[in-house]
N, C-alpha and C positions, 0 to 999 in steps of 0.2 A: 521713274518710267520714261520721262521725256528725254533724259540723258541717254538712256539705253536705246530708245527708239531711233535716235539720231545715228547711232552706229549702224543700225540695220540698213539705213539708206546707203551708206558707204559700201557695206557688204553686198547689198542688192546690186549695185553697179558692177562689182567684180563678178558675182555669181551669174548675173544676167548676161554679161558679155561672153563669158566662157560657155554658158549654156547655149547662147545664141549661135556661137560658132560651131559647136559640136552638134546640137540637136537639129538646127535648121540647115546646115550644110553650106552656109555662105553668107556674105554681106552684099546687099543690093544697093546700088546707087551709082551716080555718074562719076566718072573719073575726073579729077581736077585737070584743068587746062594746062598744057605744057608737059604732061606726063606721057612718055612714049610707051605705046603698047604694041603688041605684035600685030602686024598688018596695018599699023598706022591709024586704026579706027578706035574710037572710044567704046568700051563695053564694060559690063559689070564684072567685078572680080569675084571669083568663086574659090572657096577653100578646097573643095573637092573637085576632081575631074568630072567632066560631063558623063563619061562612060561608067561612073561608079553606080552600082545598082541600088535600088531602093532598100533591098534587104540589108545591104551593108550599112547604110546610114540609119536605118530604123533601130539598130542595136544601141545607138547613142541616145535615142529619144526616150529617156527613162521616165520622165515626169508627164509627158503629154502636153507640155506647155510651160510658160514662165511661172515662177513662184510669185505669189502676191506678197504685199508687205506683211499681211497677217501670217502667211506661210513662213516668211523669213523670220518674223518675230518668234514664232513657235519653234523654228529650227534652232535659232540662236539660244533661246532659253534652254532648250533640251541639251544643246552642246555645252552650255555653261554648267548645267547640273551634272552632266557626265564627266566633264573635264575641269571641275572647279579647282583641282590642285595645280593645274598648269595654265589656267586661263582666267581672265577677268573681262568683264564687259564695261566699256566706258564710251564716252562721246567725244568727238572732236569738233562738233558744231551742228548746224542745221542746214537743210537744203533750201533752195529758192522757194519751193512750194510749202515749206514748213510742215513736213510730214508729222512731227510730234504733236500737231494741233489736237488731235482727238484726245490724247492723254492729257494735254493741258487743260481741256475743258472738264473732263470727268474728275480730275484730281483737285480742281480749284473752284468749281462752280456747281451749285445745286440747280439743276434744270427741272422746270415744271412745264409739261406739255399738255395743252388742252386741245384735243383733236378738233372739236367744233364748239363754238360759242352758241350756235343756233342749230342744234340737231333737228328740231322740228321743221324749221324752214328748209333745211337741207333735204329732208325726206319729202317735203312738198314741192321741192325744186323752185323755191321763191326766196326773195330777199328777206321778207318779214317772218316773224315767228308764227306760232299757231294762233295767236291773238291778232294777227295781222299788224304787228307793231315792229317798226324798224329799231332794232336794239341799239344801233349806233347813233340813235337820236334820243335815247331813253335815259341817259346819265344826267346828273345835275350839271348845269352850265354856269360858267363864271360870269357871263355877261347878261344873261336873261334868266329869270326865274322859271325854269322848266322842271316839272315833276319834283317840287320841293318835298312833297309827301313821299317818304321812302316806301311806305307800305303800298302805295299806288303804282309803284314801278313793276316792271315785268319780273317774273321769278329768275330769269336768266341774268338780268341786270343786277338784282339784289345778290345773287350768288357770286358774281364777279366782284362786287364791291366788298362783300364780307371776306372773300378770299384774299383780296389785296390788303384788307385791314389786319387779317390774321397773320399773314406772312409778309415779311419785310423784303419786297422785291427791289432789286437795284435797277433793272431795265426789263423791258418786254417788247414784243413785236406781234402784231396781228397781220395775218395774210388775207388779202382781199383780191378780187378780180375786177377787171374793167379797164385797166390801164397798165402801164409798165413804168413804175416810178416809186421812189422811196419818199414817203410823205412825213413831215415832222411838224410840231406845234409852232404857233397856235393854229387851231383849225377854224377859228372865227375871229371876228372883229367887233369892237364896241358899236360901230355904226352900221354893221352888216354890209359894208362895202367890200368888194373883192380887191384886196391889196395886201402886200407883204406885211405881216404882223408877227414879229418874232417874240419868243418868250425870253426870260432872263438868261437861259442857257442856250441861246440861239447858236453860238459857235460850236458848242458840244454836240448839239443835235445835227448840225450840218456835217460835222466830222463823222458821226455815226452813220448818217444816211449815205455819205460818200463812200464809206467802207463797204457798205452793202452794194451800192451801185457799181463801183469799180471792180468788185469781185464777181459781179454778175456777167453772164455771157455777152449780153448786149444792152443792158439797161443804161449804162453811161453814154452810149452812142445815140441816145434819144434825140430826135429833132424837135420834139415838143417841149421837153424839160431839159434845161441846161445841166449837163452832168448827170442826168437821170435822177435828180432830186428836186423836191419842191416844198415850199412852205404851204401848209394847208389852206390858209386864208388867201394866199396869192393864187391858188388854183381855183377853188370855189369854197366859200365859207359854209361850215355846217355847225350846228349847235346841239348840245346834248351828246357829244361824241365821247367815246371811251378814252381816246388818246390824251386829251387835255385833262380829263378827270384824274387819270392815273398820275400824271405829273404833279398836279396841284395837291391832291388829297392823299395820295399813297406814296409820294416820294419816288415814283417809278418813272424812269425815262423810257417812253414808249414811242415806237415808230409804227406807222401804218404802211405796210408793204404791198403795193399793187403789183402782182406778179404775172398777170396775164391780161391781154387785151380782151379776151373772151371770158365772160363771167362763168360760163359752163364749158370749159374745154373738153374735147373728146377724151375718152379714157385712154386711147392710144397715145395721146399727147402728154399724159401725166409723167411718164418716165423722162421725157425730154425736159419738161418743166423742172423736174427734180434735179436733173443734171445742170440746168442753167442756174439754179438757185442754191445748190448744195454748198459751194464754197462761200457764197455770200452769207449764208446762215452761220457757218462755222467761223468765219472771220469776224462777224459781228459779235458773236458770243465770246470769242477769244479776246476781242478788244476790251471787254470788261475786266479781264485779268491784266492785260498788258498796258493799260493806261489808268490815269487818275491817281488819287491819293486815298489811302485807307489806313486804319489803325484802331486804337481803342482809347477811351477816356477813363481815367482813374482818379480816385480821391487821394490826396497826399496824407490824410489822417490815418486811414487804415488800409489803403491800397485796393479798396473794393471798386468794381466798375460803376460808372455813372451814366445814366441815360441822358447825356447832354446833347448838344446840337453843334453842327459844323456849318460855318458860313465862309464864303470867299469874298474878300473885299471887292467891291464894285459889281458883284453879282447878287441880285436880290432874290436869293433862294436859299432855303435852309434844309439841310439833311440831318435827320434825327438819328442818334445812335441807338443801338438795341437796348431794350429795357434790362436784360439780364447780363449780357456780356459787355455792354458799353461799346460795341463795335460799330464802325461806320465805313462806308465806301462812297467816295465822291467822284463821279465821272467828270473828267476835264480834258480839254484838248492838249495834247503833248506839245513839247517844245515851247512852252510859255512859262512865265514866272507868275506865281500866285502868292497871296497872303492868306493863310488859313487861320481861322479864328474858332476856338472851342469855347462854348459857354454852357453854364449850368446854374439854375437858380440856387442861391445860397453859396455860390463859389465865385472866386475871381476868374474872369475870362483870361485866356492866354492865346497868343497868336505867334505865328512863325512864318517866315518867307521860304518858299520852296521853288526849285527849278525842275520842271518835269522834262526830262530828256526823252530817251527812247522807251523807257519802261516806267512802271508804276513806282510810287514812293510810299513807304510806311512811316507814319507819324503818329506817335502816341502822345497824349496829353495827360499831365498830372496836375490837377487843379487844387489850389489852396482854398480853404473855407474863408468866407468873408468875416471880418472882425469889426465889432462895433467900436465906438469912440472910447469906451471904457475898457476895451480889451477882451470882452467876452466873445467866444466863438459862437456864431449863429447856428441854430439847429437846422440841419438839412431837412427840407420838407419831405424828402423821400425816405427818411429814416423810419424803419419799422421795428427795429430791435430795441425794445425798451427795458430788457432785463438788466443790462449793465449800464447803458448810457444814461438812463434816468437816475440811477443811483449816483453815478459820477456827477451828473448835473446838480443833484441835490446837495452833494458835499461841497461842490465848487461855488454854489450860488452865493453864500454870504461873502465870499472873498472876491467876487467878480465886480460887476458894475454897480452893485448896491452896497459897497463897503461903507460909504458915508452914512447911509441910512441906518445900517446896523450899529455903527458907532454912536450915532445920536440916540438910538433906542437904549443902548447900554447906559449912556449917561443919564437918560431919563429914569430908567429903572433904579440906577444907583442913588439918584437924588431922592426918589420916592422912599426907598428903604431907609436912607439916612433920616429923612423927615419923620417917618413913622416911629423910628427908634427914639428921637428926641421927644416926641409926644408921650411915649410910654414912660420915659425917665421923669419928665416933669409932672406927670400925674401921680407918681408915688409920694412925693413931698419929702421933707426932711425927717430924719429919724427922731423919735422921742423916747425919753427914758420912762420906763414904766414905774408907777408909785406903788 
């Protein structure tokens, strides 16, 4: 789809130009300096004469306006179906604005959208929920023991926590109001002071926040926040927030996006806010596909997926692979060199060096089981199929690490049998002749 849609952009240029000349009757604009025109004065160039009537030009206006990209896509698909014997659809590249982005997202990413984390508070037009609790202070905190009893937390908080435990999210973003900035972890500090406190993936978070800010209409031009981004603890520390909890406990890279200086913008301003943030949202989601390293972890014994872990040298953070598919996705800053390490209990770890250029990289790991000193393969703690493996293990047991023990037992049993036989022979005595 993305290859196909790139061609539509080229065709839209050709079709739009021709339709513009025919339907609108001319091109407007200033004449370049040095160009001689009649009368010596600069004026707009027209394709049709001024005395041409409206009825004459209206016959060319067949569509009533320009075709949108969606209209062009439908037209090209229809043309391809009707003329498949003499035509084919292909791509020669992408535009500056990357029109294929929508298809890139829907074909490669599972998107989950939660319209409101605090619907009760929204109905009451206040920050807190119906219990008058600020949900963005209700999560477990890494620095201070806040709400350690999960049952005592708000139902909205528990729902979010269970949701992120159930689904393995790579990244997330929450939309807030009250400022215009892209906020990233950490949100608090150990001493509660207001200063910059970066998480292990500080570079990656700055990269993600900058993608959003620079794609925004005016966020990156902020005079308050350099580049339109900020570390949460450097702005003002909070504790019990969702952003840090997602990163620590759910393996989810989350940004807090402050999209409006007004916490309750007027309804008439919402379309403007959407236009200002639309490309930022799309580019942020697309960056999950276009950057980082991903792949799967397998066992060299039988080829099955392993729920191992991925770490990056010099970055103190672990990404866990999926339980069923052994798949992982690790967000990283592009144009850097990394050493990727795959680990799994009961298996030897493996590592490889990669260079992330302009796109993502796929790296699959095949791990070998650990072997004891005597040569026996250790049992994987995640094995659950005992129908065949246990039988094989029973057969191989005497000839593995316990070969010496078995040999000693055989010698002992042989000696006992030999000794008992000698006793029986001696107890019979010599034969005597009957009288």
